[in-house]
BASEGU-52174 format. One record per residue: x, y, z negated of N, C-alpha, C in turn. Coordinates in steps of 0.2 Angstrom, whole numbers, plus 2048, in hexadecimal, padded with zeros to 3 digits. Example, Ala and Ser with C-alpha at 12.3 -4.5 7.8 and 13.67 -1.06 7.14 Angstrom:
// BASEGU-52174
8427E47D983E7EA7D98427F07D9/8407F57DD8447FB7DC8408007D9/
***
This chain:
// BASEGU-52174
2BA2179E12B62119DE2B820B9DF/2B82059DA2BA1FF9D92B31FD9DB/2B31F79DF2AE1F29DD2AD1EE9D9/2A51ED9D52A71E99CF2A81E29CF/2AA1E09CC2AE1D89CD2A71D39CD/2A81CF9D42A21CC9D32A31C49D0/29D1C19CF29B1BB9C729B1B79CC/29E1B19CB29C1AB9CF2991A69C8/2901A79CA28D1A29C428F19B9C5/2901989CA2901919C829718E9C5/29E1949C72A21929C22A21969BB/29F19C9BB29D19F9B229919A9AF/2961959B229218F9AE29518A9AD/29B18A9B229E1849AF2A31859AB/2A618A9AC2AB18D9A72A919099F/2A31909A12A119399A2A319A999/2A319E99E2A81A699D2A11AC99C/29C1AA99C2961AE9982921A8994/2911A898D28E1A39892871A6988/2831AC98B27F1AE98B2791AE991/27D1AA9972791A699A2771A1999/27019F99C26D19B99926B19799F/26B19099E26B18A9A42621899A2/25C18C9A02571889A225518A9A6/2501859AA24B1889B12441889AF/2421849A923B1819A92391849A2/23218799F23118799922C183996/22B17E99B22517A998226173999/22316F99522816699722416499A/22815F99C22815D9A42281549A3/2211509A121E14C99F2211489A4/22113F9A322413C9AA21E1379AB/2191389A62141339A920E1399A7/2081389A920113C9A91FD1389A3/1FF1319A21FD12E99B20012F994/1FC1329901FE1339881FD12E983/1F81279861F61239831FE11D97F/20311E98220911B98020D12397B/20E12797A20F12B97520B12B970/20312B96F20112B968202125967/20311D96A205118966208118961/20E11D96321511D95D21911695C/21811296321D10C96222410B95F/22410595E22910595A22F10095F/23610396023A10296523C0FB962/23C0FB95B2410F79592410F4953/23A0EF9532370ED94B23A0EA945/2410E79492440E49432480E993E/24A0EF94324C0F493E2470F9939/23F0F793B23B0F993723B0F5931/23A0EE93123A0EB92D23E0E9927/2450EC92C24B0EC9282490F2922/2490F79242460FE9202430FD91B/23D0FA91B2380F991A23A0F4912/23E0EE9162420ED9112450EE909/2490F490B24C0F890A24B0FC903/24410090723F10490223D1008FB/23C0F98FC2390F58F82300F48FA/2300F690022A0F49022250ED901/2290E89032280E29022280DE8FC/22A0E28F722A0DF8F02240DD8EE/2210D58EC21D0D58E921A0D98E1/2140DA8E12120DD8DA20C0DB8DB/20C0D88D22070D38D12020D88CD/1FD0DC8D21F70DF8D01F70E48D4/1F10E48D41EC0E78DA1E70ED8D8/1E30F08DB1E30F68D91DB0F58D7/1DA0FA8D11D50FA8CE1CE0FA8D2/1C60F88D11C20F98D41BF0FC8CF/1BC0F78CA1B70FB8C51BB0FB8BF/1B80FF8B91BD1018B11B61018AE/1B70FF8A81B31008A11B510089D/1B210589A1B41078941B010888F/1B110B8871AB10C8821AF11187F/1AA1188801AC11E87C1A9120876/1AB1238711A81258691A912B86A/1A513186A1A61368691A113B863/1A213F86019E14285B1A114985B/19C14C8581A01528571A315384F/1A615A84D1A715B8461A415D842/1A215B83A19A15D83719F15F833/1A415E82E1A61648271AC167829/1AB16C8251B21718261B417181E/1BC1728201BE1738181C217A818/1C41808151C81838161CE184812/1D31848121D918280C1D8185805/1D41898041D21877FD1CB1877F9/1C81867FD1BF1877FD1BE17F7FD/1B817E7FB1B31787F91B1176804/1B01708041AE16C80B1A816E80A/1A417281219F17381319D17381A/19617281C19316F821198172827/19717082A199173833194177835/19217E83818C17F83A18917C843/18617A84418517984A18617E84F/18717D85418618385918A184859/18F18785519418D85319918D855/19C1928581A319085B1AA18E854/1AE18D8551B318A8501B718F84F/1B91928501BB1998521B819D84C/1B319E84C1AE1A48491AE1A0841/1AE19B8401AE1968391B4197838/1BC19983A1C01968371C719F838/1C21A283B1C61A783A1C11AD837/1BB1AC8361B81B18321BB1B582B/1B91B982A1BD1BE8241B61C0820/1B71C081B1B31C68181B41CD819/1AE1D281A1AD1D781B1AE1DA813/1B21E28131B51E380D1B21EB80E/1AF1EB8061AA1F08051AD1F5801/1B21F57FD1B51F67F71BF1F57F9/1C11FB7F91CA1F97F71CB1F97EE/1C91F57EC1CC1F97E41C51FF7E1/1C62027DE1C12087DD1C020A7E1/1C220B7E81BE2117EE1BA2097F4/1B520F7F41AE20C7F91B420D800/1B22078051B320880B1AD20480F/1AE2058151AA20081B1A220681B/1A420C81B19E21281A19A20F822/19E20D82719820D82B19420682D/19520282A1921FB82718D1FD821/18F20281C18A20481718520781A/18620B81D18021182217C20C825/17F20A82917A20582D1751FF829/17A1FE8251731F882016D1FC81D/17020281A16B20A81916720B81E/16820D82316420D82916020882A/16120182A15C1FC82B1591FA826/1591FD81F1551FB81A14E20081A/15120681D14C20D81B14920B823/14A20A82914620682E14120282D/1421FD82813D1F782713A1FA820/13A1FF81E13520281813220881B/13120982412F21082412820F824/12720982711E20882811C20981F/11F20781B11B20681611E20D810/12121281412221981011C21D813/11821E81911221F81B10E21D819/10D21981510621580F10621880A/10A21B80610921C80310D222801/10A2287FA10B22E7F911322E7F6/1162287F311E22A7F01212297F7/12722D7F712C22B7FD1312267F9/12E2227FE13321B7FB13B21D7FE/13C223804142223806146228801/14222C8001472307FC14B22D7F5/1462287F51472247EB14B21F7EE/14C21C7F415321A7F415821A7F7/1582217F915F2257FA1602297F3/15D2297EF15F22B7E81602247E4/15E2207E41612197E11672187E3/1662177E916D2147EC17121A7F2/17521E7EE1772247F217D2227F5/17F2267FC1872287FD18922D7FA/18E22A7F31902317EF1942367F3/19623C7F31992417F51A12427F0/1A62437F51AD2407F31AE2497EE/1B22487EB1B524E7E71BA2527EB/1BC2557EF1C32587F21C725A7EE/1C525B7E61CA25E7E11CD2587DD/1CB24F7DE1CC24C7D91D12467DD/1D92467DA1DB2417E21D923B7E0/1D72367DB1D12317DC1CC22D7E5/1CB2377E61C72357EC1CB2377F2/1D12397F31D72387F81D62357FC/1D422F7FF1D422B8041CC22F808/1C82318051C12328071C023A808/1C523D8071C72448071CC24880C/1D324380C1D724680F1D5247816/1D324281A1D12408201CC245823/1CC2488291C524E8281BF24B82C/1C22458321BB2408321B823D82D/1B923A8271B62388241B323D81F/1B624181E1B42468191AF24981C/1AE24B8211A624E8261A1248827/1A424082719F23D82919B23B81F/19F23E81C19D23A81519A240812/19C24881619724D81418F24C817/18F24A81D18924C82018824581F/18424081D18323B81918023D810/18523F80F18423D80617D242804/17823E8011732427FE16E241804/16F23D80A16923C812168236813/16C23381016D22C81516E22880F/16E22080F16D21C80917421580A/17621680617D20E806178209805/17720580A1732008091771F8807/17E1FA8051821F58041821F67FD/1801FA7F717D1FB7F11771F67F2/1711F67F816B1F57F516C1EC7F5/1731EA7FA1731E37FC1761E07F5/17B1E27F417F1E07ED1791DF7E7/1741E57E41701E47E016B1DD7E1/1691DD7E81651D67E91691CE7EA/1701CF7E91751C97EA1781C77E4/1791CC7E017E1CD7DA1791C97D4/1731C97D416F1C67CD16A1C17D0/1671BD7CC1601B97CB15C1BE7C9/1561C07CB1501C37CC1511CB7CF/1541CC7D21581D47D51521D47DB/14D1DA7D914A1DA7DF14C1E17E3/1481E17E91491E77EE1441EE7EB/13F1EB7E613C1F07E313E1F47DD/1421F07DB1451F57D41471FA7D4/1462007D01442057CE1412097D3/13C2077D713920A7DC13320D7D8/1302147D91292167D31242147D9/11F2117D71192137DA1132137D6/10F2197D610C21C7D11052157D2/1032127D90FF20F7D91002077D8/1062077D91091FF7D91091FB7DF/1081FD7E41061FA7EB10C1FA7EE/10D1F67F21141F17F711A1F07F3/11B1EE7EE11F1E97E811F1E47EC/11C1DF7EF11F1DC7F21201DD7F9/11F1E07FD1201E08021261E4804/1271E780012E1E97FD1351E47FB/1321DF7F71351DA7F41371D57FB/1311D38011311D08071371D280B/1361DA80B13C1DE80F1411DD80C/1431DD80714A1DB80414D1D3807/1481CE80614B1C980914C1CA810/1491CC81314A1CC8191521D081C/1511D78151571DA81715E1D5816/15D1D28111651CE80F1641C9816/15F1C68171611C181C1641C4824/1621CA8251631CF82A16C1CF82A/16D1D28241751D38241781CC824/1771C882117B1C282217C1BE827/1771C182C1761BD83317B1C2838/1791C983617C1CD83A1841CB83C/1881CA83718F1CA8371911C2833/1961BE8351971B883219A1B682E/19D1B58261A21B78221A11AF821/1A61AE81D1A51A88191A31A8812/1A01A181119D1A080C1A219F804/1A619B8051AB19B8001B21A1802/1B819E8031BE19F8021BF19E80B/1C31A480E1C31A28151CB19D816/1CB19E81D1D019A81F1D619E821/1D71A38201DD1A881E1E01A781C/1EA1A581D1EE1A28171F01AB817/1F11AE8121F71B48101FC1B4812/1FF1AE80E2051AB80C2091AA813/2051A68172071A281D2061A8824/2011AD8231FE1B18281FB1AC82F/1F71A882C1F51A58301EE1A0830/1EA19C8341E319A82E1E619282E/1E218F82A1E31888281DD186826/1DB18282A1D217D8271D417582B/1D01718281CD16B82C1C616A82D/1C61668311C01648341BE15C834/1B91598341B71528321B2150835/1B614A83A1B014683F1AF13F83E/1A814083F1A613783C1AA134844/1AD12F8411AF1298461AD122843/1AD11D8491AC1188491B0113842/1B61148411BB11183F1B9114837/1B611C8361B611F8311B6125832/1B412A82B1B612F82E1BE13382F/1BE1378361C41398371C5143835/1CC1428321CD14982F1D314E836/1CF1558371D515883C1D615F837/1DD15E8381DF1668331E2168839/1E116F8371E517483B1E8179838/1EE1798371F41798311F4181834/1F718383A1FA18883E1F518B842/1F018F8411EC1938461EE198845/1F119C84A1F21A48481EB1A984A/1E61A784E1E01A88501DF1A9857/1DA1AB85B1D91AD8611D71A5863/1DB1A18691D719A86D1D8195868/1D31918671D418C8631D3184869/1DA1818681D817C86F1DC175868/1DB17186C1DD16B8691E4168867/1E916D86A1EF16B8681F117085F/1EB17385D1ED1788561EB172852/1E716C8541E616784D1E916084B/1E915D8481ED1578471EB153842/1EB14C8441E714783E1EB147837/1E61498331E714882C1E5143828/1EB13F8271E81398231E7139819/1E813F8191E714080F1E113E80D/1DB13C8101D413B80F1CF13E813/1CA13C8101C413D8161C1144812/1BE1488131B914C8111B314C80E/1B01458121AB14380F1A4147813/19E14381019614881319614781B/19B14482019A14482619313E826/18F13F82B18A13C82E18E135830/18812F83218C12A83618E12983E/19212884019312984618E12784A/18F12A85018B12785518F120858/18811F85D18B11585F191118866/19511386619811586C196113874/19611687819411887F198113884/19610F88819910A88B19810A892/19C10D89619C10E89D1A010A8A1/19E10A8AA1A31068AE1A210C8B2/1A910D8B41AA1118BA1AF10F8BF/1B01138C41B31128CA1B91168CC/1C11128C91C51178CA1C41188CF/1C91208D01CD1248D61D41248D5/1D71268DB1DE1278D91E012C8D9/1E512F8D41E71368D41EA13B8DA/1E813F8DC1E91418E21EB1498E1/1F014A8E51F21528E41F71548E9/1F715C8EC1FB15D8F120315A8F0/2061598F820E1558F620F14F8F1/20C14D8F120B1478ED20E1418F2/21313D8EF2171398F32121348F7/2131308FD20C12C9022111248FF/20C1208FF2101198FC212117905/21411A90821711591021C11C912/22311A91022A11D91422A121918/22611F92022512292521F129927/21C12991F21512F92121913591E/21613992121714291F214143919/21614691321214990F21114F910/20B15290B20915990D20F15D90A/21016390D21416790D21416F909/20D16D90620C17590320E1758FB/21016F8F921216E8F121B16D8F4/2201708F22271718F222C16E8EC/22B1678EC22E1668E42361678E4/2361698EA24016A8E823F1718E5/23C1748E723C17B8E423B17B8DD/2381758DA2381758D12401738CF/2451798CD24C1778C924A1748C2/2491718BF2471718B62501708B5/24F1758AE2551738AA25716D8A6/25C1688A625D1648A225816489C/25816789A25316889324916A892/24916A89B24116D89B23F16589C/23D16389623A15D89823415D89A/22E16189B22816389E2271628A5/22C1678A822E1658AF23115E8B1/23515C8AB2381558AD23114F8B0/22F1518AA22914C8AA22514D8B0/2231518B221F1538B52221508BC/2291538BE22A1528C422B14A8C3/22B1448BD22D13F8C022513A8BF/22113E8BD21A13D8BF21513E8C6/21A1448C92191448D121C1438D5/22213F8D522613C8DA2271348D9/2251328D522812A8D02211278D0/21D1298CD2171258CA2101288CC/21112E8D120B1318D220612C8D4/2071258D82031228DE20011D8D8/20311C8D21FE1178CD1FA1198C8/1F811F8CA1F41238C41ED1228C7/1E91218C41E21228C51DD1268C0/1D61288C21D512C8BE1CC1298BD/1CC12A8B61C31278B51BD12D8B3/1BA12D8B61B51318B31B11308AD/1B31368A81AF1368A31AD13C8A0/1A613E89F1A314489C1A2142895/1A31488921A514988A1A2150888/19C14F88419C1588801A015B87E/1A01618811A416587D1A4166875/1AA1678721A716886A1A8160868/1AA15C8691AD1528641B2150868/1B314C8611B91478611B8141865/1BB14186B1B913A86F1BD13386D/1BE12D86D1C112A86C1C0122871/1C61218741C411A8781C5113874/1BF1118751BE10C8701C3104873/1C210787A1C410087E1C4101883/1C90FD8891C70FF88F1CC0F9894/1C50F889A1C70F089F1C50F28A5/1CA0F08A91CC0F18AF1CB0EC8B5/1C80ED8B81C70E58BE1CA0E88C4/1D00E58C81D20E88CD1CF0E38D3/1D30E38DA1D00E08E01D20DA8E0/1D30D78DB1D40CE8D91CF0CA8D6/1C90D18D31C70CC8CE1CA0CB8C6/1D00CF8C51D40CD8BF1D10D38BC/1CE0D18B61CD0D58B01D20D68AB/1D50DD8AA1DA0E08A51D80E48A0/1DA0E089B1D80E68921DD0EB894/1DE0F18931E20F78931E40FA88D/1E70FA88A1EA0FC8831EE100881/1EE10587D1F310C87B1F910787B/1FF10E87E20410C88120910B879/20711187420A10E86C20810686B/20310386B2010FC8682060F886D/2080F987420B0F38772140F3874/2160FB87221E0FB86F21C0F7868/2170FB8632170FA85E2180FF859/21E10385A22010985921D11085B/21B11485521511985721A11F859/22111E857227124858228124860/22911F86422B11C86A22411E86F/22112287021D12387421B12A876/21612D87921513387D210132880/20B13387F20413588120013D882/1FD13D8851FA1438891F3146885/1F214C8821ED14E87E1EC14B877/1F01488751F014386D1F2149868/1EF1468621EF14885C1F7146858/1FA14B8571FF1468551FD14684B/2021428471FB1448411FF14783B/1FD14A83720115183220414C82E/20A14E82F21014B82A214153827/21015582321115D81F20F15C818/21415B81221315A80D21016080A/20C16080220A1657FF21116A7FD/21116E7FC2161737FC2191737F4/2201747F32221737EB2201787E6/21E17C7E921A1837E52131827E3/21117A7E420A17B7E320417D7E6/20817F7EC2021827F120117B7F5/1FB17B7F51F61737FA1F8176800/1F81718041FC17180C1F617280F/1F61728161F317281B1ED16F81B/1E617381A1DF16F81A1DD16E813/1E016E8101DE1708071E316C804/1DF16C7FD1E51647F91E315F7FC/1E815C7F91EB1537FD1E51517F6/1E214A7F91DE1477F41E01437EE/1DE1417E81E113C7E41E21377E5/1E81337E51EB12C7E81EE12C7EB/1F21277EC1F81267F31F51267F8/1F91287FD1F712B8041F6126809/1F212480B1F211E80E1F511E815/1F91188181FD11781A1FC118820/20011B8251FE11C82D1FC113831/1F81148351F710E8391FD10D83E/1FD10884120410584520310A84C/1FC10B84E1FA1108531F5113853/1F411A8561ED11F8551EB11C85C/1E411B8591DF11985F1DF11F863/1DF11F86C1DF12486E1DA12986D/1DA12F86E1D413486C1D513B86E/1CE13D8711D01458761CB14A872/1CD15086D1CC15486A1CA15A86F/1C115C86E1BF1608741BA16586E/1BD16B86C1BE16E8651B6172867/1B31748641AD1768641AE17D864/1B317F8691B51878681B118C86E/1B319286C1AD1988711B3197879/1AC1968801B31988841B319F885/1B01A48831B31AB8831B01AF87E/1B51B187D1B51B78751B61BE877/1B11C48761B11C88771B51CD86E/1BA1D18721BF1D286C1BD1DA86B/1BC1DB8661BC1E38641C21E5863/1C11EC8621C61F185F1CB1EF859/1D11EF8591D61EE8541D51F384F/1D11EF8491D01F38431D61F483E/1DA1EF83F1E21F083B1E51EE83E/1ED1F183D1F31ED8411F61ED83E/1FA1E883A2011E78362081E5839/20C1E78392141E683B2181E2835/21B1DD83421D1DC8312261DA833/2291DD8312301E08352361E0832/23A1DC8342411DD82E2461E5830/2481E682924C1ED8292521E8824/2561E982A25D1E48262621EA825/25F1F18272641F68212641F681C/25D1F681A2591F88132561F080E/25A1EA8152591E48112531E180E/24D1E68132441E480F2431E0815/23B1DF8142371DE8182311E3819/22E1E781E22B1EE81E2231EA821/21D1ED81E2171EA8212151F2823/2151F38292131F882D20C1F982F/2091FC82C2021FF82D200203834/2032008392002048401F9206840/1F42028401ED2058411E9202838/1E72068381E320682F1DC207832/1D720682D1D020682C1CE20D827/1CC21382B1C92188271C3215821/1C121981E1BB2178181B521881B/1B421A8221B021A8271B021382A/1B421082D1B620C8301B920C836/1BA2128381BC21183D1C521183E/1C820C8441CE20D8421D4213845/1D921583F1DC2198421E321A842/1E921C8441F121B8431F221B83C/1F52188391F82178321FB21E831/20021F83620422683520222C834/1FC22C8381F52328381F3231831/1EF22D82D1ED22A82A1F122E821/1F922A8241FE22A81E1FF23381D/1FF23582420223F8241FD242820/1F62408231F124581E1EF243817/1F023B8151F123E80E1F624180B/1FC23F80D20124480920024880A/1FD24D80F1F925580E1F5256809/1F12518081EB2538051EE2537FB/1F42507FC1F524E7F51FB2557F3/1FF2557F820325E7F91FD2627F6/1F92637F81F32687F91EF2697EE/1ED2637ED1EC2607E71F22627E0/1F92647E31FD2647DF1FC26A7DB/1FE26C7D71FE2737D42052757D6/20827B7D720C27D7D921327C7D3/21827C7D521D27A7D021E2817CE/2212817C92232877C422B2877C5/22D2917C82332907C923728E7C4/23D28A7C52422857C424B28C7C2/24C28A7BF25528A7BE2572877C5/25D28D7C526228C7CD2662867CB/2662817D026927C7CF27227C7CC/2742787CB27A2777C62802747CB/27C2717D028326C7D728026C7DC/28426E7E22802707E827C2697EC/27D2647E927925E7EA27525C7E5/2712577E826D2547E226B24C7E2/26B2487DF26C2427DE26523E7DE/2652397E225C2357E525E2307E4/25922C7E025C2277E02592227E5/2542247E92522227F124D2277F3/24E2257FA24922A7FE2442277FF/23F22A80323922980323722680A/23222180A22F221811227223812/22322181821C22481921A220815/21422281320F21C81020D216812/20D21581920A21081B20F20B81C/21620B81921C20781921C204814/2191FE8142191F880D21D1F380D/2221F58072281EF8062271EA804/2291E380722B1DC8052311DC802/2321D97FD2381D87F923A1D07FA/2411CE7F923E1C77F923F1C47F1/23D1BF7EF23C1BC7EA23E1B57E9/2411B27E42421AB7E423D1A67DF/2391A47E32321A17DF2341987E0/22D1947DE22F18E7DD23218B7D6/2341857D42341817CE23C1837CC/2411847D12481837D224918B7D1/24518F7D62451967D824A1957DD/24B1927E224E1917E724A1927ED/2451927ED2421947F324019D7F3/2421A07F82411A87FA2391A77FD/2361AD7FA2311B17FD2311B87FE/22B1BB80022B1C18012251C37FC/2271C87F72241C97F42201D17F6/21A1D47F52181D97F721A1DF7F1/21E1E67F421E1E97F021A1F07F0/21D1F77ED21A1FC7EC2202027EC/21F2077EF22420B7F12212137ED/2232167E822221B7E621E2217EA/21B2247EA21822A7EE21C2317EE/21C2347F12222377F421F23D7F0/2182407F12162457EC2152447E5/21423F7E221123E7DB2142377D7/2192357DD21B22B7DB2172287D7/2122277DA20B2237D920E21D7DD/20C2197DB20C2127DF20A2117E8/20C2117EE2062117F220420C7F5/1FE20A7F41F92037F51F82047FC/1F91FD7FE1F61FD8061F01FF807/1F020180F1E720380F1E51FC813/1E81F78191E41F381C1E31EC817/1DF1EB81A1DD1E48141E11DE815/1E61DD81C1EA1DA81A1F01DA815/1F21DE8151F61DF80E1F31E1809/1EE1E38071EA1E38001E91DB7FB/1EB1D87FE1EC1CF7FC1EC1D17F4/1E81CF7F01E91CF7E91E71D57E4/1E61DB7E91E51E27E61DE1E37E5/1D91E17E91D41E27E51CF1DD7E1/1D11DE7DC1CE1DA7D51CB1DD7D0/1C61DC7CB1C31DC7C81C71E47C4/1C31E97C21C71EC7BD1C91EA7B9/1C91E67B41CA1E17AD1D31DE7AE/1D31DB7B61D71D67B81DD1DC7BA/1E31D77B91E81DA7BF1E91D87C2/1EE1DB7C81ED1DC7CF1F21D37D2/1EF1CF7D41F61CC7D81FB1C97DA/1FE1C97D92061CA7DE2031C57E6/2061C97E92051C67F020D1C47F4/20C1BF7F72131BA7F92111BA801/2161BB8042161B880D21C1B380D/21B1AD80F2231A88102271AB814/22E1AB8152321B08172311AD81E/2311A58212321A482722E1A982B/2281AA8282221AE82A2251B5830/2291B782C2291BD8302341BD834/2321B883A2381B983E23D1BF83E/2421BD8412441C58442421C8847/23C1C784D2391CA8512341CE84C/2301CC84522A1CE8452261CA845/21F1CB8412191C88442121CF845/20F1CF84820B1D48492051CF845/1FE1D38431FA1D183E1F31D9840/1EE1D48431E91D98461E31D6842/1DE1DB8431D81D783F1D21DE846/1CC1DB8461C91DD84B1C31D9849/1BC1DB84D1B51D784F1B61D1854/1B31CB8551B11CA85A1A91C785B/1A91C78611A21C48621A21C0868/19F1BB86919D1B586D1951B186D/1951AE86F1901A98721901A386E/18C19E86C18F19586A18B193870/18918D86D187188873180189873/17B18C86F17718C86E173195871/17919787417619F8771771A3870/1781A18681751A886317D1AA863/17E1B18631831B68601861B585A/1891B585B18E1B48541951BB854/1941BE84E1991C284F19E1C1847/1A41C18471A71C08421AF1C5840/1B21C683E1B61CA83C1BC1C583A/1C21C683E1C91C183E1CF1C483D/1D21C183B1DA1C283B1DE1BF840/1E31C18431E51BE8481ED1C1848/1F31BC84A1FA1BB8481FD1BB84F/2011C08502041BF85920D1C2856/2111C185B2161C485B2181CB85A/21E1CB8562201D38552241D6858/2271DE8572291E185D2321E185C/2341DE85623C1DD85523E1E284D/2421E384B2451E68462431EE846/2431F283F2421F98402481FA83A/24920183C24C205834248209831/24820B82B24420D825247216824/24E21482525121A82125221981A/24F21581624F21481125521480D/25721A80A25F21880725E2177FF/2622157FB2662177F526B21B7F3/26921D7EC26F2217EB2712257EF/26C22B7F226C2307F526E2347F4/27223A7F42742417F42742467F9/26E24A7F726A2507FB26C2587F9/26B25A7FE26B2617FB2682637F5/26B2677EF2662697E926026D7ED/25A26C7EA2562727ED2552797E9/25227E7EE2562847EB24F2857E6/24F2887E124A28C7DD2452917E1/2402907DE23A2957E323C29C7DE/23C29F7E223D2A87DF2342A87DD/2352AD7D722F2AE7D522B2B47D8/2242B47D821F2B97DB2202C07D9/2202C37DD2222CA7DC21E2CE7D5/2202CF7D321D2D47CC21C2CF7C7/2202C87C421D2C57C02212C67B9/2282CA7BB22B2C77B522D2D17B4/2252D57B62262DE7B72212DF7B0/2242E47AB2212E77A621A2EC7A9/2152EC7A62102F27A62132F97A4/
***
């Protein structure tokens, strides 16, 4: 055996034979003195070098400004008081009501053409009325309940009548109507009797031999109508929903010290209503606003703006590292991040904040602002556009831009309603700083989707389809549109007479002008409109039914625009602007919403909302189609035999 080589450690350390060999002999610090006062003083060895660095960084550059000590401002705040839909008259804005409910509310549909719908509400109203008269019915010999059920009945559909297909083709609807017909009362018929004419009373047609309780019935009738009108909020005139643009359009008026200020929301899709949905409307006042409240004057103490990681005013100080600005990598076109970085890294220590309490649901304007600095100098602060004189060269936070959308050439009024007569007033040199806090709801409880329509493009068929994904049955429950279409088609096939046996086909193929699509696919075709017929809009059309060839009508209220007219009138054409259906499509939903206002009152309303679609589709619709010829049906056994 050979002995292991001996390692000379001094030589190995000098020649660095083994890099892993360490040279440390202590693991703790070895101070030279026991006094730490010198180290805590952070003494500067070269004061001249430090002064030179301060001069290079510009810390000795004098600025003719002092820190603000006090600030006095004049603020005027007033709530919106007037409301105008796009086609209706100006009406007062309810106090304490969220603006979302006023702008989004839709009228309740109780009839689609000749077909009654919303039997859930009809039966609820009937149950409410029978509950009101329960005490009166016990005090009389006549059965008031039976008379009202017979006078305002729930009609039983006929399964053999094709006109009753929407009520008998679906098992749930048919079962509900069978269980309520002759047993429950249609409360909506009583409501319409009380509202449609003057002098109509709840006791009309009710027989009472003793002529008692007529006054009590009429008083209960007034209570019944007030209960239903307070149950679900509905528009008094025209709703704010624009079916051609698939969004809400409305205007509100605010009383300001300089005169009435009109704010227009030209493109509100529904949902959360914030300040950025509004624009300044200079086309004219709405009228009827009360006098503006007096401005409020306050003197406050400015406080510097502070946030984590902001640069400190002295170069040798160490900033807080909780905010990593180096990780923010904006693109050259990402203006929002670039503005944020410029504020945070360049001008962050030059901003001050002033406390100002404003009530919600108001439009506030700054009438004036005066600042007093540490030298006792008072400075009058003016808006930035006033300094430049050019409103286009400005950038402000939370400001409202003027509405510069003219009326459309086709005669359709612009956003917020028709423009007043006379010349449009010239815009001022600059707008006074204003801040809008809309009277919205903090939280809205959304119910289940009752209607869902997808407006999608079909490039192969060169059409736009309205896919009724979710529809409401006659009893008010939501169902899938494909299921409703299949059940309706199956019922129509059952009602058809069996076809007579025909002659054998003369060719192995048959010509078909076009193929069919399910009932819940509603087509929209491109048409030229306008004075010069140069603008393109999408017009609702109708497909022939695959069973009997009758035009297929939409089942959703969203697509039935112009169809539910009086029997003597012709249905109106329905147009949708082409730009409202992009390549991704649009999604429309209808649902009930519930919230509480500022006074705690509960508000329920039916609203429509618009969102992004799901892309293009292909319906499979083909024209000039050749299909295999159908084989003739063989006659039943014994049909041609002689006795």
